[in-house]
C-alpha positions as CSV (number, residue, x, y, z in Angstrom):
1,M,-6.4,10.4,7.6
2,P,-5.4,8.5,4.5
3,S,-7.5,5.4,3.4
4,Y,-6.7,2.7,1.0
5,S,-8.7,0.8,-1.6
6,V,-8.7,-3.0,-2.3
7,Q,-6.3,-2.3,-5.1
8,D,-3.9,-0.5,-2.7
9,V,-4.0,-3.5,-0.4
10,E,-3.2,-5.9,-3.2
11,R,-0.3,-3.7,-4.4
12,V,1.2,-2.8,-1.0
13,L,0.7,-6.0,1.0
14,R,0.8,-8.3,-2.1
15,L,-2.4,-10.0,-0.9
16,S,-4.9,-11.6,-3.3
17,R,-8.4,-10.2,-3.4
18,S,-9.8,-13.5,-2.0
19,T,-7.3,-13.3,1.0
20,I,-8.4,-9.7,1.7
21,R,-12.1,-10.7,1.6
22,G,-11.3,-13.6,3.9
23,L,-9.7,-11.3,6.5
24,V,-12.7,-9.0,6.3
25,D,-15.2,-11.9,6.6
26,A,-13.3,-13.3,9.5
27,G,-13.6,-10.0,11.3
28,F,-9.8,-9.3,11.5
29,V,-10.5,-5.9,9.9
30,N,-13.7,-3.8,9.6
31,P,-13.1,-1.4,6.7
32,E,-15.3,1.5,6.0
33,R,-17.3,1.9,2.8
34,G,-16.6,4.6,0.2
35,A,-18.9,6.7,-1.9
36,R,-19.5,3.7,-4.3
37,R,-19.8,1.2,-1.4
38,E,-16.2,0.0,-2.1
39,Y,-14.0,-1.0,0.9
40,R,-11.7,1.7,2.3
41,F,-9.0,0.5,4.7
42,S,-7.3,2.6,7.3
43,F,-3.5,2.6,8.1
44,Q,-4.2,0.4,11.1
45,D,-6.2,-2.0,8.9
46,M,-3.1,-2.3,6.6
47,I,-0.9,-3.2,9.5
48,V,-3.4,-5.6,11.0
49,M,-3.8,-7.4,7.7
50,R,-0.1,-7.8,7.2
51,T,0.3,-9.2,10.7
52,A,-2.7,-11.5,10.3
53,R,-1.1,-13.0,7.2
54,A,2.2,-13.6,9.1
55,L,0.4,-15.3,12.0
56,I,-1.7,-17.4,9.7
57,E,1.4,-18.5,7.8
58,A,3.0,-19.4,11.1
59,K,0.0,-21.6,11.8
60,V,-1.0,-19.7,15.0
61,P,-4.5,-20.8,16.2
62,R,-7.2,-18.5,14.9
63,K,-8.4,-17.6,18.4
64,R,-4.9,-16.5,19.4
65,I,-4.6,-14.5,16.1
66,R,-7.8,-12.6,16.9
67,H,-6.7,-11.8,20.5
68,S,-3.2,-10.7,19.3
69,L,-4.7,-8.4,16.6
70,E,-7.1,-6.8,19.0
71,D,-4.2,-6.0,21.3
72,L,-2.1,-4.8,18.5
73,R,-4.8,-2.3,17.5
74,E,-4.8,-0.8,20.9
75,H,-1.1,0.0,20.8
76,L,-0.8,1.1,17.1
77,P,-0.4,4.8,16.3
78,Q,-2.9,6.4,14.1
79,T,-0.2,7.1,11.5
80,M,3.3,5.8,10.8
81,P,5.9,7.3,13.2
82,L,9.0,8.9,11.7
83,S,11.1,5.9,12.7
84,G,8.8,3.4,10.9
85,L,7.3,0.2,12.2
86,S,8.3,-3.4,11.6
87,I,5.9,-6.1,12.8
88,C,6.5,-9.8,12.9
89,A,5.2,-13.0,14.4
90,V,7.6,-14.6,17.0
91,G,6.0,-17.9,17.9
92,D,2.4,-17.0,18.8
93,R,3.3,-13.4,19.8
94,V,3.1,-10.2,17.8
95,V,6.3,-8.2,18.1
96,V,6.5,-4.6,16.9
97,R,9.7,-2.7,16.2
98,D,9.5,1.0,16.5
99,G,12.9,2.5,15.5
100,E,15.5,1.0,17.9
101,H,12.9,-0.5,20.3
102,R,10.8,-3.6,20.2
103,W,7.6,-4.3,22.1
104,Q,5.0,-7.0,22.5
105,A,1.6,-6.1,21.1
106,D,-0.4,-7.9,23.7
107,N,1.0,-5.9,26.7
108,G,3.1,-3.0,25.2
109,Q,6.1,-4.4,27.1
110,Y,9.4,-3.3,25.4
111,L,11.9,-6.0,24.5
112,L,15.6,-5.6,24.2
113,G,17.0,-5.8,20.7
114,L,19.6,-8.5,21.3
115,D,21.6,-10.7,18.9
116,V,23.5,-13.8,19.9
117,V,27.0,-14.1,18.5
118,Q,29.9,-16.5,19.1
119,E,33.4,-15.3,19.6
120,N,36.2,-17.6,20.4
121,G,33.8,-20.3,21.4
122,V,31.9,-18.1,23.8
123,L,28.3,-17.0,23.3
124,Q,27.8,-13.2,23.8
125,M,24.7,-11.0,23.8
126,V,25.0,-7.9,21.6
127,V,22.6,-5.0,21.6
128,R,21.7,-4.0,18.1
129,G,22.2,-0.5,16.9
130,P,19.9,1.3,14.4
131,E,19.8,-0.4,11.0
132,A,19.6,1.2,7.6
133,K,16.1,1.4,6.3
134,S,15.0,-0.9,3.5
135,A,12.9,0.2,0.5
136,E,9.8,-1.2,2.2
137,Q,10.5,0.7,5.4
138,W,11.0,4.0,3.5
139,F,7.7,3.3,1.7
140,E,5.9,2.7,5.0
141,E,7.4,5.8,6.5
142,A,6.2,7.8,3.5
143,L,2.7,6.5,3.9
144,G,2.5,7.8,7.4
145,L,4.0,11.2,6.5
146,E,1.7,12.1,3.7
147,D,-0.8,14.0,5.8
148,A,1.8,15.6,8.2
149,D,4.8,16.5,5.9
150,V,4.3,16.2,2.1
151,R,7.9,17.1,1.3
152,A,9.3,14.5,3.7
153,A,6.9,11.9,2.3
154,R,8.0,12.6,-1.3
155,N,11.6,12.3,-0.2
156,A,10.9,9.0,1.5
157,Y,9.3,7.6,-1.7
158,E,12.4,8.8,-3.6
159,Q,14.7,7.0,-1.1
160,A,12.6,3.8,-1.6
161,V,13.1,3.7,-5.4
162,K,16.7,4.5,-5.1
163,L,17.1,1.4,-3.0
164,D,14.8,-0.7,-5.2
165,S,14.1,0.7,-8.6
166,Q,11.2,-1.8,-9.1
167,H,9.4,-0.8,-6.0
168,V,6.2,-0.1,-7.9
169,A,4.1,1.1,-4.9
170,S,6.7,3.9,-4.2
171,W,6.8,5.1,-7.8
172,I,3.0,5.2,-7.9
173,N,2.6,7.1,-4.6
174,W,5.4,9.5,-5.4
175,G,3.8,10.4,-8.7
176,R,0.4,10.7,-7.2
177,L,1.6,12.9,-4.4
178,L,3.3,15.2,-6.8
179,H,0.2,15.4,-9.0
180,E,-2.1,16.1,-6.0
181,H,0.1,19.1,-5.0
182,G,0.3,20.6,-8.4
183,A,3.8,19.5,-9.5
184,T,2.3,17.9,-12.7
185,G,5.5,18.2,-14.8
186,E,7.6,16.5,-12.1
187,A,4.8,13.8,-11.7
188,D,4.9,13.1,-15.4
189,R,8.7,12.6,-15.3
190,V,8.4,10.3,-12.3
191,Y,5.7,8.1,-13.9
192,R,7.7,7.9,-17.1
193,R,10.8,6.8,-15.2
194,A,8.7,4.3,-13.3
195,I,7.4,2.8,-16.5
196,D,10.9,2.4,-17.8
197,Q,11.9,0.6,-14.6
198,C,8.8,-1.4,-13.9
199,G,7.0,-1.8,-17.2
200,Q,3.2,-1.4,-17.7
201,E,2.0,-2.0,-14.1
202,P,-1.8,-1.5,-14.1
203,L,-2.1,1.1,-11.3
204,L,1.0,2.9,-12.5
205,M,-0.5,3.2,-16.0
206,F,-3.9,4.2,-14.5
207,N,-2.4,7.0,-12.4
208,H,-0.4,8.2,-15.3
209,G,-3.6,8.3,-17.4
210,V,-5.3,10.5,-14.7
211,L,-2.3,12.9,-14.9
212,L,-2.4,12.9,-18.7
213,E,-6.1,13.8,-18.6
214,D,-5.4,16.8,-16.3
215,L,-2.6,17.9,-18.7
216,G,-5.1,17.9,-21.6
217,N,-3.5,14.9,-23.4
218,T,-6.7,12.9,-24.0
219,G,-5.1,10.5,-26.6
220,A,-2.2,9.6,-24.3
221,A,-4.7,9.2,-21.4
222,L,-6.8,6.8,-23.4
223,R,-3.7,4.7,-24.3
224,A,-2.6,4.6,-20.7
225,Y,-6.0,3.5,-19.5
226,H,-6.2,0.7,-22.1
227,A,-2.7,-0.4,-21.2
228,A,-3.7,-0.6,-17.6
229,L,-6.8,-2.8,-18.5
230,E,-4.7,-5.1,-20.6
231,E,-2.8,-5.9,-17.4
232,D,-5.8,-5.8,-15.1
233,P,-9.2,-6.0,-16.8
234,D,-10.9,-5.7,-13.3
235,L,-9.6,-2.2,-12.6
236,A,-13.0,-0.6,-12.0
237,D,-11.9,3.1,-11.8
238,C,-10.1,2.7,-15.2
239,H,-13.4,1.5,-16.9
240,Y,-15.2,4.5,-15.3
241,N,-12.6,7.0,-16.6
242,L,-12.6,5.5,-20.1
243,A,-16.4,5.6,-20.1
244,R,-16.4,9.3,-19.2
245,L,-13.7,10.1,-21.8
246,Y,-15.5,8.3,-24.6
247,Q,-18.8,10.0,-23.7
248,A,-17.0,13.4,-23.9
249,L,-15.5,12.4,-27.3
250,G,-19.0,11.5,-28.6
251,Q,-18.4,7.7,-28.8
252,P,-21.4,6.4,-26.9
253,Q,-20.9,2.7,-27.8
254,H,-17.5,2.6,-26.1
255,A,-18.8,4.7,-23.2
256,I,-21.7,2.3,-22.6
257,R,-19.5,-0.7,-22.7
258,H,-17.1,0.6,-20.1
259,F,-19.9,2.0,-17.9
260,G,-21.3,-1.5,-17.9
261,Q,-18.0,-3.1,-16.9
262,Y,-17.6,-0.5,-14.2
263,R,-21.0,-1.2,-12.7
264,R,-20.4,-5.0,-12.8
265,L,-17.1,-4.7,-10.9
266,V,-18.4,-2.3,-8.3
267,T,-21.5,-4.4,-7.6
268,S,-19.4,-7.6,-7.2
269,N,-17.1,-6.0,-4.5
């Protein structure tokens, strides 16, 4: 099962670190801890946090939010279905859309997908057909496919960036997936295209740095890591990788400085 870091949550859900910590402290999600005691969120955690934000913004009472989220968890799949999921707050209810169907999270009851239209002064109910996926829906589908069908996941990420050339999360995950499965040359081309489209996004530059390291291009990897830190000085893993590289290059002063930054950031999480 895939898991996601705090940085992943910030990037994918566009939540601030303080908001994420607040959702954890409130008990809306209970993430596991990784090897370095950092938070690791499940797919279900990601969905629950996104829904919690929508309900909070809708000013739903906190007790009702907690009850809705508990019910939502019981009905959520362990991974994203092929059709994708869309979740929203309708009043004080959580409504989940799975492909062409919609259901209430608190009881699993399916709802008809109906629109109201006016024709010649008469209101009519129209059943909605399937809609074209958005870039975000392609991205969410790809997340759920990564463990089951790597090729389909890669294709879904590609579809996402075709629809939205600045969908940074899709570029990052597409490149990472290619890298993890040995397609390093293709991953490098994807990252370079992404940088042209999105600029020096910190996680994009960090992932490209990891790839460049594996390709043996230490100088380019150092530049990529430093570019990432210019955008996000709190990227702990980036400090760690720089410290390791500088140690290997025989530059202990730089290594000690980045190890110190890494320990400070990890301890504060």
